[in-house]
N, C-alpha and C positions, 0 to 999 in steps of 0.2 A: 482505411485507417492500414497503410502498409510503407514500410521502409525498406532502406535495399540494408537491413540487417543482415550478418551471418547468424545463422542457426546453430544449435549446440545444442550434447547433454553434459549431463555432469553426474558422478556416481556419489550421491550420499547417501550413508545407515541405514538414514530415514525411505528413500529409493532415490530415483531416478527425477531431475527435476532439465523441464527443456527451457531453455532461455537464447534471447537474439541479444546480440551485442553489435553497434554501431560507432562510426568515433571515432579517437585520440588525447588520451591525456588522463586526468586525473577521473575516476570511477564514477557515476553515479548509478546506482543501483534503487527501481523502482518494486514498489511493491503497493501493488494492486487489491482490490478488498473480492467481497464474496460473490459467485458467480459469474467473476469475469476474468480474465487475462493477461499477459504483460501487453497485449493489442492496445488497451487503452492507454496507453503513454505513449502512442507513434506519432501524434503531432508533435507531444512537445521536444519527444525524442528526434525525432528529425531536424527540428530546430539545433538543438544543443550538441548534435555528433559534430557539427563543426569546428569546436571545442572540445569538448570532453566527452570520456568511451562511457556509454548511452548502455547500460545493462537491463534486459528486458524480461524477466522472469516470469515462467505460468507458478505461481505457488500452489501449492494443492487447498486451494480454496472452492471449487465443488466446476469449476471452467478446464480442469489438467487433462490431459491426454492419455495418462499412465499413471497409471492407479501408483501411491505409495505400500510401500512393504505392511503388510497385514497389523505390522505391532509397533506401524508408527504413532509417535503420539502428535496430535494435530488441534491438540487445546492452544490456547494462546504461546502461553510458554514454547509449547512445542516446536510450533511453525515458525518462532521467534531467535530459538536456538538453531531449526531450522537452516535461514535467513542468516543465521553466523554464522555455520557450519559451512554456505554454499562461500559467503566472502571468502573464509577461510582455505577452502577448496582450491578459490580461482588464486587466492595470496594475495586481494584484494587489501591495500590499508589507502589510509586516508579519501574513506569514502563518504558521500553523500545520498545519504537515504533520504528517500524521496517516499510519503505514503498517502493512499487516499484512503477514506470509505473505510470499511475496518481493518485492513493493510496499513493505514493511522495508527489503529489501536495497536497490531504487531508490531508496528514500529517504537510506539513506546518501549512498549517490551521489551523490545532487542535491547533500547539503548541505555534502557535502567538495570541487564543482567548482564549481557555480554558489548559496552562500548567501543571492546578496547580498538578495535577495526574502523569506527566511523570517527568524522572530522567534523559532519555537520547533517543537521534532521533538517527537511524541509516537509512539513505536514497541510497539504489541503482538506478539506472540509472530510473529515473524520470521525470518527465513535472515542470519547474522552469520557472522564470520571464516572461518573452513572448513568450515562447516555450511551451502552454497551450492552445489547442493543438499540437500537432507537427506536421509540414509544411503537409504532404499528409493527415491530417484531420480535418485541417482548414474549409474545406466545410461544415462538420458535422453539427455544431450545428445549423445553419440557414436553413438547410435545414431543421431537425425534428421537423422545429418549422411549414410545409408545412402538409396540411394532406394526411394523406396515406406514408408521404418517409420514414416512417421506416420502414413499410410492403416492400419497392423499395429499400430500400438498402441491407435487411434482403434478397431477392432473393436469388441472388448469390450463399449466404451462406447457403444455402439448395442441395449445389452439395455438398458432401464429399473430394473431390479435390480441389476444392476452397478453400474449411476450412482451408484444412489441407497447403493451400500452400500461406494462409494469417499468420498462425499462425509459420509458420517459418521464416515469418522476422523478427522473436523477438526472436527465440531461434536460435543457434547452435546443439542444442543435438535435438535427437528425440522425441515431444511427440504423446503420445500415441493417437491414432485416436479417443479413443472412452472416450480420456477426454475430450478432443478437441468437440467433438458432444454435452457432458453432458453441455461445456461450452456455448455454442449456441444455445441450445434446449430452455430454458427457456423464451428468449427474441421472441421467435417464436413460442411458440405454447400456454399460457399461457397470458391472457390478461393481468393481472395486474402488471404482470415482463414487458411486453413489455409497458405498460403505467411509469412503472418506468424506464426502461430504457430510455427513449424518456424524463423526465422528467431530469435523468442525464448527456445526448446524448445535450439538449438547455444549459445546466452549466459549456459546457467547457468553458474557457473563459479564458483570458491572462490576465484579470484585478486582479484574485482571486491570483493569483501567484505571481503576480506585488508586489499588496500591501502585501502579508508576507511576501515578500525578502525584504520589505523596512521595516517590524518590524522586521528581524529575525537580521537584525544588531543588538537587543539590546537583541537577547536571549540569557543566559547565561550557557543553558542548556551542555554537554558533546556531542558533535556531530561528528557522522562518516561518511563520504562518500565510499562508497562502488562502484564503477566505474567502468563498464565496458568499458575501450580507442575504442574497434570497433564497439560500439553501434553506428550505422546513424541518430537515431532517437532522441538521448539522448545522445547531443556529450559530451568530457569531458571536454571541453569548459564552460561550464553549471554546471561542478561539480567543477569545478576552481573558479567560480566566486560566486560559494556557499561560498566554503572555504576561501575566501577573505573577505565574509560579514559577516558570523556568528563567533563571535570572537569565540570557544573555539572549531571548529571545523577540522576536519583531514584529507585529502583525501589519499585513501589506492585503488590500481588500480588491478583488477583485468580483468587478462589476458584469450584469448582463453572465450568469451561470448557477446551474446548480448544482449536486452532487458531484458530478462527474466532471469538473473542473478543466482536466488533461484533452475530454471532447469540449465542453463548450467553447475554451479559453487557451487552447496549446499554445499559441504566440508568448500569449502576456504571461502564460506560466512560464514557460521554457527563457521568456528575457525575466522574469523576476528569479529562480535559479539559478541563472547564468552570473548576470550579476552580485547575487547573495555570495556565489561561489568568490567570485574575485576581488568583491572587497574582504574577505574573513582572511580569505590567502594573502592580501594584503599585507592587511592589518596585523596578523600573524608573524609575516618578515618581518614588519617593523619592527615588532614586538622585539621578536628572536634577536633582533639586527642592535637592536639599544641596548638589551640586556647583555650582547659580547660588549660593545664599546664600553659600556659600564664597569664589564667584568675587567 
């Protein structure tokens, strides 16, 4: 899971965000989920970088290497604002936001709160509506409020076999154990990252995705739902519900994949994203040209 991307950092009021970027052209900003980092998108970004500017930040969702400021708001709206501030700091406009897992929930909050720099939205399998967090993980936010609970929840994952088994539930393809270890390490070994992870875990709440779903009914940007029907955490019915809610949305199924579509089917995902951007860009150009002619 490597690319020829250039590594950089940006200083925001909430703290330091590390990111990598490759390619040039219209910007694509990727939003990963809980306990992974921007490397989740390496395969898709490698394919897309031939025609687009691909930006892969490490968002503060538990696998980041630099802790946020102690007062940083890491609730879903707070992280959505962090993403928006990142776009503003890099002066990115006409952005395609691509979200997966809990990063998809954050992307929904982002486009319904601060959509100014967003041209289009792509959601792969992710939390939505009342499925945030999904069933097996609903106990985590209340537990995270208890003293010492984050340490207790992390203890089993100090064992490599258990770490690998946990991630196997989200991907059909083998994930390099070294990558899994690096994803799990910061929230266990770094006190600041552990603090951040506790904040993020407490904030996982369906009220944010339900509120976003209501607002998505008036979201007018092109939206692609690139969804794996085999996923047991984020079922295809949630994507179908989103497709019915968002006015300018379309659903594309990605076979032979679980939650981590960017790992299981990076080439198929990149193909869908690239085609989607080009089609919606061309349609917008035709619309603007027709309007100018009529004027």
